C-alpha positions as CSV (number, residue, x, y, z in Angstrom):
1,M,-0.4,0.1,0.0
2,F,1.2,3.5,-0.9
3,G,2.7,5.2,2.4
4,Y,3.0,2.0,4.1
5,R,6.3,0.9,5.6
6,V,7.5,-2.2,7.5
7,P,11.1,-2.8,9.1
8,A,12.7,-5.6,8.7
9,P,13.1,-8.1,11.9
10,D,16.4,-6.8,12.6
11,Q,15.9,-3.3,12.2
12,A,14.1,-0.4,13.6
13,M,12.1,2.2,11.7
14,L,12.8,5.9,12.6
15,I,10.3,8.0,11.2
16,S,11.1,11.6,11.9
17,G,8.3,15.2,11.2
18,G,5.3,15.3,13.0
19,R,5.3,14.5,16.4
20,R,8.0,14.0,18.3
21,G,8.9,10.1,19.9
22,Q,8.8,8.7,23.1
23,G,10.5,10.6,25.9
24,G,10.8,14.1,23.8
25,A,13.2,11.9,21.0
26,P,13.4,13.8,17.7
27,F,11.6,10.6,15.7
28,R,9.6,7.6,16.5
29,V,10.7,4.5,16.7
30,V,9.0,1.4,15.1
31,T,10.2,-2.2,15.4
32,G,8.1,-5.7,14.5
33,H,5.5,-3.8,12.7
34,G,4.3,-1.6,9.8
35,K,3.2,1.8,10.1
36,F,1.8,4.3,7.4
37,V,3.5,7.3,6.4
38,L,3.1,10.3,4.9
39,P,4.7,10.7,2.1
40,V,6.8,14.2,2.0
41,F,5.4,15.1,5.1
42,R,7.1,11.8,7.0
43,K,10.9,10.6,6.5
44,V,11.8,7.4,7.4
45,R,15.2,5.8,7.7
46,F,16.1,2.5,9.3
47,L,19.0,1.1,11.7
48,T,19.9,-2.0,12.3
49,L,20.1,-4.2,15.2
50,A,21.7,-6.8,13.6
51,M,24.9,-8.6,15.7
52,C,27.9,-6.5,14.9
53,E,31.7,-7.2,15.4
54,A,34.9,-5.3,15.9
55,E,38.0,-6.4,16.1
56,V,41.0,-4.6,18.2
57,A,44.9,-5.0,18.2
58,E,46.4,-2.8,20.6
59,K,49.4,-2.7,21.9
60,C,49.6,-2.4,25.6
61,V,52.6,-2.1,28.4
62,T,52.1,-4.3,31.9
63,R,53.0,-3.6,35.2
64,Q,56.5,-4.9,34.9
65,G,57.0,-2.7,31.7
66,I,57.0,-4.8,29.0
67,A,54.9,-4.2,26.1
68,L,52.2,-6.8,24.6
69,T,50.0,-6.9,21.6
70,V,46.8,-8.3,22.4
71,R,44.2,-9.2,19.9
72,A,40.4,-9.0,20.8
73,V,37.3,-9.9,19.1
74,I,33.9,-8.1,20.2
75,A,30.6,-8.8,19.7
76,F,27.8,-5.9,19.9
77,K,24.5,-4.8,18.7
78,V,22.5,-1.5,19.6
79,G,19.6,-2.3,22.4
80,N,16.2,-3.9,21.8
81,D,14.8,-0.9,24.2
82,T,13.6,2.6,22.7
83,E,15.9,4.4,24.7
84,S,19.0,2.5,23.2
85,V,17.5,2.5,19.6
86,V,16.9,6.6,20.4
87,N,20.7,6.9,21.5
88,A,22.3,4.8,18.9
89,G,20.0,6.1,15.9
90,Q,21.3,9.9,17.3
91,R,25.0,9.1,16.5
92,F,25.3,6.5,14.1
93,L,22.0,6.5,11.6
94,S,23.8,8.7,8.9
95,D,27.3,6.4,9.0
96,Q,26.3,2.9,10.9
97,E,29.6,1.8,10.0
98,Q,31.1,3.9,12.6
99,M,29.6,1.8,15.4
100,S,32.2,-0.8,14.8
101,V,35.3,1.9,14.6
102,L,33.8,3.7,17.6
103,T,33.2,0.5,19.8
104,G,36.6,-1.0,18.7
105,R,38.5,2.5,20.1
106,I,36.7,2.6,23.3
107,F,37.7,-1.5,24.3
108,A,41.3,-0.8,23.0
109,G,41.6,2.1,25.9
110,H,39.9,-0.1,28.4
111,L,42.2,-2.8,27.4
112,R,45.5,-0.3,28.1
113,S,44.4,0.7,31.3
114,I,43.3,-2.7,32.7
115,I,46.5,-4.5,31.3
116,G,48.6,-1.9,32.6
117,S,47.7,-3.0,36.3
118,M,48.2,-6.5,35.5
119,T,51.4,-8.6,35.1
120,V,52.6,-11.0,31.8
121,E,51.8,-14.0,34.6
122,E,48.3,-12.6,35.6
123,I,47.4,-11.9,31.7
124,V,48.2,-15.1,30.5
125,T,47.0,-17.4,32.8
126,E,44.0,-15.3,33.6
127,R,42.8,-14.6,30.5
128,Q,38.9,-14.4,31.1
129,K,39.4,-12.4,34.0
130,L,40.9,-10.1,31.8
131,A,37.7,-10.0,29.3
132,T,35.7,-10.1,32.0
133,E,36.8,-6.8,33.8
134,V,37.1,-5.3,30.5
135,L,33.8,-5.9,29.7
136,E,32.6,-4.4,33.2
137,T,34.8,-1.3,32.8
138,S,33.0,-0.4,29.2
139,K,29.6,-1.5,29.8
140,T,28.6,1.7,31.4
141,E,30.0,3.7,28.4
142,M,28.8,1.6,25.7
143,A,25.0,2.2,27.3
144,K,25.1,5.7,26.6
145,I,25.8,5.4,23.3
146,G,22.9,2.7,23.0
147,L,25.2,-0.4,22.1
148,T,25.4,-3.6,24.2
149,V,27.7,-6.2,24.4
150,D,27.5,-9.7,23.9
151,S,31.1,-11.2,24.0
152,L,34.5,-10.1,24.6
153,Q,37.1,-12.8,22.9
154,I,40.8,-12.3,23.8
155,Q,42.4,-13.9,20.4
156,S,46.3,-13.7,21.0
157,I,49.1,-12.5,23.2
158,D,52.1,-11.6,21.9
159,D,55.3,-10.0,23.3
160,G,57.2,-9.6,20.0
161,D,61.0,-10.3,20.3
162,T,61.3,-9.8,24.2
163,G,61.0,-13.4,24.8
164,Y,59.4,-13.3,28.2
165,I,56.5,-15.6,27.6
166,E,58.4,-18.0,26.0
167,A,60.9,-17.8,29.0
168,M,57.5,-18.3,31.2
169,S,56.7,-21.5,29.6
170,A,60.5,-22.9,29.5
171,P,60.2,-24.8,32.9
172,H,57.2,-26.2,31.7
173,K,58.6,-27.3,28.3
174,A,61.5,-28.5,30.5
175,A,59.6,-30.6,32.9
176,I,57.4,-32.4,30.2
177,Q,60.6,-32.9,28.0
178,R,61.9,-34.9,31.0
179,Q,59.0,-36.7,32.3
180,A,58.8,-37.8,28.1
181,Q,62.3,-38.8,28.1
182,I,62.1,-40.9,31.7
183,A,58.8,-42.6,29.9
184,Q,61.0,-43.4,27.0
185,A,63.8,-44.7,28.9
186,Q,61.7,-46.6,31.1
187,A,60.5,-48.0,27.9
188,T,63.4,-48.6,26.5
189,Q,64.9,-50.3,29.4
190,A,61.8,-52.7,29.7
191,S,62.2,-53.7,26.0
192,V,66.1,-54.6,26.4
193,E,65.2,-56.4,29.5
194,A,62.9,-58.4,27.4
195,Q,64.6,-59.2,25.0
196,Q,68.0,-60.2,27.2
197,A,65.4,-62.5,29.1
198,A,64.6,-64.0,25.6
199,A,67.9,-63.9,24.7
200,R,69.0,-65.7,27.9
201,N,66.3,-68.3,27.3
202,Q,66.9,-69.0,23.8
203,A,70.8,-70.0,24.9
204,E,69.9,-71.7,27.3
205,Y,67.5,-74.4,25.0
206,T,70.6,-74.2,22.5
207,R,72.9,-75.3,25.2
208,Q,70.9,-77.9,26.5
209,T,70.3,-79.1,23.1
210,A,73.9,-79.1,22.2
211,V,74.8,-80.8,25.2
212,V,72.2,-83.7,24.7
213,Q,73.1,-83.4,21.3
214,A,77.0,-84.1,22.4
215,E,75.9,-86.9,24.7
216,Y,74.4,-88.7,22.0
217,S,77.0,-88.4,19.9
218,A,79.9,-89.8,22.1
219,E,77.4,-92.8,23.2
220,V,77.0,-93.7,19.6
221,D,80.6,-93.1,18.9
222,R,81.8,-95.5,21.6
223,A,79.0,-98.3,20.9
224,Q,80.4,-97.8,17.7
225,A,83.9,-98.3,18.5
226,R,82.9,-101.5,20.5
227,A,81.3,-102.7,18.1
228,A,83.9,-102.5,15.7
229,Q,86.6,-104.1,18.3
230,A,84.1,-107.0,19.1
231,G,83.0,-110.2,17.2
232,P,79.4,-110.4,15.7
233,L,77.9,-111.1,19.5
234,A,79.7,-108.0,20.4
235,H,78.3,-106.2,17.4
236,A,75.0,-107.2,18.2
237,H,75.3,-106.2,21.7
238,A,77.0,-103.1,20.6
239,Q,73.6,-102.1,18.6
240,Q,71.4,-102.8,21.6
241,E,73.6,-100.1,23.5
242,V,73.3,-97.9,20.3
243,L,69.3,-98.3,20.3
244,A,69.2,-97.7,24.3
245,A,71.1,-95.0,23.8
246,Q,69.2,-93.4,21.1
247,T,66.1,-94.3,23.4
248,E,67.7,-92.4,26.3
249,L,68.5,-89.4,24.5
250,A,64.7,-89.4,22.5
251,Q,63.3,-89.8,26.3
252,R,65.5,-86.7,27.9
253,A,64.8,-84.4,24.5
254,A,61.0,-85.6,24.7
255,Q,61.3,-84.3,28.8
256,L,62.6,-81.3,27.8
257,R,59.7,-80.7,25.1
258,Q,57.6,-81.8,27.8
259,Q,58.8,-79.1,30.1
260,E,57.9,-76.7,27.2
261,L,54.9,-77.4,26.7
262,V,54.0,-77.5,30.4
263,A,55.2,-73.6,30.5
264,E,53.5,-73.0,27.0
265,V,50.5,-74.6,26.8
266,V,49.2,-76.5,30.3
267,K,49.5,-74.0,32.5
268,P,47.4,-71.5,30.4
269,A,45.0,-74.2,29.6
270,E,44.9,-75.3,33.2
271,A,43.9,-71.4,34.1
272,E,41.2,-71.3,31.5
273,A,40.0,-74.4,32.9
274,E,39.5,-73.2,36.0
275,R,37.9,-69.9,34.9
276,I,35.1,-72.0,32.9
277,R,35.2,-74.1,35.9
278,L,34.3,-71.1,38.2
279,L,31.9,-69.8,35.4
280,A,30.2,-72.8,35.1
281,L,29.6,-72.9,39.0
282,A,28.2,-69.3,39.2
283,E,25.8,-70.2,36.9
284,A,24.8,-73.6,38.3
285,E,24.3,-71.6,41.3
286,R,22.0,-68.8,39.5
287,M,20.0,-71.6,38.0
288,K,19.3,-73.1,41.4
289,I,18.4,-70.1,42.7
290,Q,16.1,-68.9,40.0
291,A,14.4,-72.5,40.4
292,E,13.9,-72.2,44.0
293,A,12.3,-69.0,43.3
294,A,10.2,-70.2,40.7
295,A,9.2,-73.4,43.2
296,S,8.2,-71.2,45.6
297,F,6.2,-68.7,43.8
298,D,2.6,-68.7,44.6
299,R,0.6,-71.8,43.1
300,V,-2.6,-69.9,42.8
301,A,-1.5,-68.2,39.2
302,L,-1.2,-72.0,38.2
303,D,-4.5,-73.1,39.3
304,R,-5.9,-70.2,37.8
305,M,-4.5,-70.9,34.4
306,L,-5.9,-74.5,34.8
307,I,-9.4,-73.5,35.8
308,D,-9.4,-70.3,33.1
309,Q,-8.4,-73.6,30.5
310,L,-11.3,-75.7,31.8
311,P,-13.9,-74.3,29.1
312,Q,-11.6,-75.1,26.3
313,I,-11.6,-78.8,27.5
314,V,-15.1,-79.1,27.5
315,K,-15.4,-77.6,24.2
316,E,-12.8,-79.8,22.7
317,A,-14.1,-82.6,24.3
318,S,-17.6,-81.8,23.2
319,A,-16.3,-81.5,19.6
320,G,-16.2,-85.2,19.7
321,L,-19.7,-85.1,19.8
322,A,-19.8,-82.8,16.5
323,N,-20.1,-85.7,14.1
324,A,-21.6,-88.6,16.1
325,N,-25.1,-89.7,16.1
326,V,-26.5,-89.0,19.3
327,N,-29.7,-90.6,19.8
328,V,-31.4,-89.1,23.5
329,L,-34.0,-91.6,24.3
330,N,-35.4,-89.5,27.8
331,G,-35.8,-86.0,26.8
332,T,-34.1,-83.3,28.6
333,D,-33.1,-85.4,31.1
334,G,-30.5,-87.1,28.3
335,L,-29.0,-83.6,27.3
336,G,-28.5,-83.1,31.1
337,E,-26.9,-86.2,31.2
338,I,-24.5,-85.5,28.4
339,A,-23.7,-82.1,29.3
340,A,-22.8,-83.2,32.9
341,G,-20.7,-86.0,31.5
342,L,-18.5,-83.5,29.6
343,V,-18.1,-81.2,32.8
344,G,-17.4,-84.4,34.7
345,Q,-14.4,-85.3,31.9
346,G,-13.0,-81.7,31.8
347,L,-12.8,-81.9,35.9
348,T,-11.3,-85.1,36.0
349,I,-8.7,-83.7,33.3
350,L,-8.2,-80.6,35.3
351,D,-7.6,-82.9,38.3
352,S,-5.3,-85.3,36.5
353,V,-3.4,-82.3,35.7
354,R,-3.1,-80.5,39.2
355,R,-1.9,-84.0,40.7
356,N,0.9,-84.4,37.9
357,L,2.1,-80.9,38.5
358,G,2.2,-81.8,42.1
359,T,-0.6,-79.0,43.2
360,P,-1.5,-79.0,46.8
361,D,-5.2,-78.0,46.0
362,G,-5.7,-80.5,43.3
363,Q,-4.5,-83.0,45.9
364,N,-7.4,-81.9,48.5
365,T,-9.7,-81.8,45.8
366,A,-9.1,-85.4,44.9
367,D,-9.4,-86.2,48.7
368,K,-12.6,-84.4,49.0
369,N,-14.1,-86.4,46.0
370,G,-12.7,-89.6,46.9
371,G,-10.0,-89.8,44.6
372,T,-11.6,-88.2,41.3
373,S,-12.6,-84.3,40.9
374,A,-15.2,-85.7,38.6
375,P,-18.8,-85.2,40.4
376,K,-20.7,-88.2,40.8
377,E,-23.5,-89.0,38.5
378,Q,-27.0,-88.4,39.6
379,G,-29.0,-91.4,38.5
380,H,-31.8,-91.0,36.0
381,S,-34.5,-93.2,34.5
382,G,-34.0,-92.1,31.2
383,R,-31.0,-93.6,28.8
384,V,-28.8,-92.2,26.4
385,E,-26.9,-93.9,23.1
386,I,-24.2,-92.2,21.1
387,E,-23.0,-94.0,18.3
């Protein structure tokens, strides 16, 4: 519509001309809705309410006289209240980029002032404290120009070529390097010891093997020498000794191998078997506890389930009569007999299931009915024949 103006969600519409705004402001402030503006007689301008950013790179001198270059980023915006919009509009409406410039200058001044009262150690180790103090000291000044600061982040602190910050970190670096060297030395020592132990084991095994082989060779040589000097009988006896020596050598080699198998296979297998046995015992105990809990559970639920199945049992029993040729000879009395017989069969099956399951109530029922839960048949003058 001609003359109807609507500000964007992140804008404030300032209408000048005509009556004055709230609090005697030279313009009216409209946010969040539109307004009809008379052309020519009224003038409309828009002030941004979006987030803005200002960067600061300021050279400051600490309490110790050391020059530091501090870089920071400030996130700010025009306040949401009408007073802040009026203050910001009167100062930045014609050049809104000046908000970032002026904000950077304000924070640069506060940074110099606060850093001048701190040491390098405090600035480096308590960076958040520095940012908080700068925000607190600049809050009032920023409010006067209609701006609010959302955050201040100290990006970097540089001491140039003085090397003061590097010297501060030197002891910590040295301690870390020393710990790393100690850890590396310990790891190297452990590795060397493990290699030495493996080498000793291998050497001992090689020595024992060499001794056995040497003894075997010597024994074979002696037997062969005796066999060469003796006659046929002596030769046969010498061959027996050679075989005995070979057998003994094989037994010693087998014993040596058995010792290795015990260390490498049997012991780990025994440990695994013990673990499996303990797990099996724990599982058996758990199953025993569960069985005892199940046995002690109230049997009323089981009886209730059986009673609930009684109509189904009678139904299944009566299903057998569906295709049978039934002759009822005594009228309604005969039909009553058939129904009573079906119910009696159902009760008998129910009582039998109870006795098989060891249900105390089932036993009591059987005792009360003289050994059977089926109701006694009443005498009737009629007769029913079922084919």
